C-alpha beads as a LAMMPS data file, in Angstrom:
LAMMPS data file: protein, C-alpha beads

68 atoms
67 bonds

1 atom types
1 bond types

-500.0 500.0 xlo xhi
-500.0 500.0 ylo yhi
-500.0 500.0 zlo zhi

Masses

1 110.0

Atoms # bond

1 1 1 291.228 -176.783 -330.594
2 1 1 293.006 -180.058 -330.292
3 1 1 291.667 -183.342 -331.585
4 1 1 290.818 -184.405 -328.016
5 1 1 288.891 -181.171 -327.414
6 1 1 286.862 -181.740 -330.581
7 1 1 286.087 -185.294 -329.490
8 1 1 285.116 -184.114 -326.013
9 1 1 282.831 -181.455 -327.509
10 1 1 281.245 -184.033 -329.817
11 1 1 280.492 -186.389 -326.908
12 1 1 279.070 -183.518 -324.894
13 1 1 276.768 -182.609 -327.794
14 1 1 275.688 -186.245 -328.127
15 1 1 274.731 -186.297 -324.438
16 1 1 272.844 -182.994 -324.683
17 1 1 271.004 -184.120 -327.821
18 1 1 270.139 -187.414 -326.134
19 1 1 268.619 -185.475 -323.232
20 1 1 266.650 -183.265 -325.626
21 1 1 265.406 -186.304 -327.549
22 1 1 264.249 -187.969 -324.328
23 1 1 262.424 -184.803 -323.272
24 1 1 260.740 -184.572 -326.690
25 1 1 259.574 -188.186 -326.420
26 1 1 258.295 -187.536 -322.905
27 1 1 256.345 -184.476 -324.056
28 1 1 254.967 -186.413 -327.028
29 1 1 253.771 -189.130 -324.667
30 1 1 252.176 -186.550 -322.371
31 1 1 250.362 -184.952 -325.319
32 1 1 249.109 -188.334 -326.530
33 1 1 247.815 -189.235 -323.085
34 1 1 246.279 -185.796 -322.672
35 1 1 244.373 -186.240 -325.955
36 1 1 243.005 -189.555 -324.668
37 1 1 242.005 -187.924 -321.386
38 1 1 240.301 -185.010 -323.156
39 1 1 238.353 -187.431 -325.347
40 1 1 237.268 -189.477 -322.347
41 1 1 234.301 -188.882 -320.054
42 1 1 236.641 -187.088 -317.633
43 1 1 237.851 -184.593 -320.239
44 1 1 235.558 -181.690 -319.435
45 1 1 236.121 -182.035 -315.711
46 1 1 239.880 -182.203 -316.174
47 1 1 239.978 -179.115 -318.410
48 1 1 237.964 -177.043 -315.931
49 1 1 240.130 -174.053 -314.999
50 1 1 242.557 -174.487 -317.901
51 1 1 242.724 -171.443 -320.141
52 1 1 244.877 -172.994 -322.858
53 1 1 246.654 -176.160 -323.909
54 1 1 249.813 -175.210 -322.030
55 1 1 247.839 -174.978 -318.781
56 1 1 246.240 -178.356 -319.481
57 1 1 249.660 -179.881 -320.108
58 1 1 251.038 -178.438 -316.873
59 1 1 248.028 -179.710 -314.937
60 1 1 248.459 -183.157 -316.496
61 1 1 252.183 -183.207 -315.716
62 1 1 251.578 -182.249 -312.103
63 1 1 248.913 -184.891 -311.695
64 1 1 250.292 -187.777 -313.779
65 1 1 253.835 -186.793 -314.825
66 1 1 255.498 -189.103 -312.338
67 1 1 253.984 -192.068 -314.193
68 1 1 255.710 -191.150 -317.457

Bonds

1 1 1 2
2 1 2 3
3 1 3 4
4 1 4 5
5 1 5 6
6 1 6 7
7 1 7 8
8 1 8 9
9 1 9 10
10 1 10 11
11 1 11 12
12 1 12 13
13 1 13 14
14 1 14 15
15 1 15 16
16 1 16 17
17 1 17 18
18 1 18 19
19 1 19 20
20 1 20 21
21 1 21 22
22 1 22 23
23 1 23 24
24 1 24 25
25 1 25 26
26 1 26 27
27 1 27 28
28 1 28 29
29 1 29 30
30 1 30 31
31 1 31 32
32 1 32 33
33 1 33 34
34 1 34 35
35 1 35 36
36 1 36 37
37 1 37 38
38 1 38 39
39 1 39 40
40 1 40 41
41 1 41 42
42 1 42 43
43 1 43 44
44 1 44 45
45 1 45 46
46 1 46 47
47 1 47 48
48 1 48 49
49 1 49 50
50 1 50 51
51 1 51 52
52 1 52 53
53 1 53 54
54 1 54 55
55 1 55 56
56 1 56 57
57 1 57 58
58 1 58 59
59 1 59 60
60 1 60 61
61 1 61 62
62 1 62 63
63 1 63 64
64 1 64 65
65 1 65 66
66 1 66 67
67 1 67 68
């Protein structure tokens, strides 16, 4: 590889890692908000039909994800 190819690869990895970091922060925010929702008076109603945490997260994302 040439020096320019190494630099290009490094910048590409920076961009990919930036995207991954943003997605991790988004998921962290969703989890934090989901915890608040579960602890609220609406928690039981919201969790109705959810078999596991993943299902609850997906339901939350579908309902409120556009806000985050």
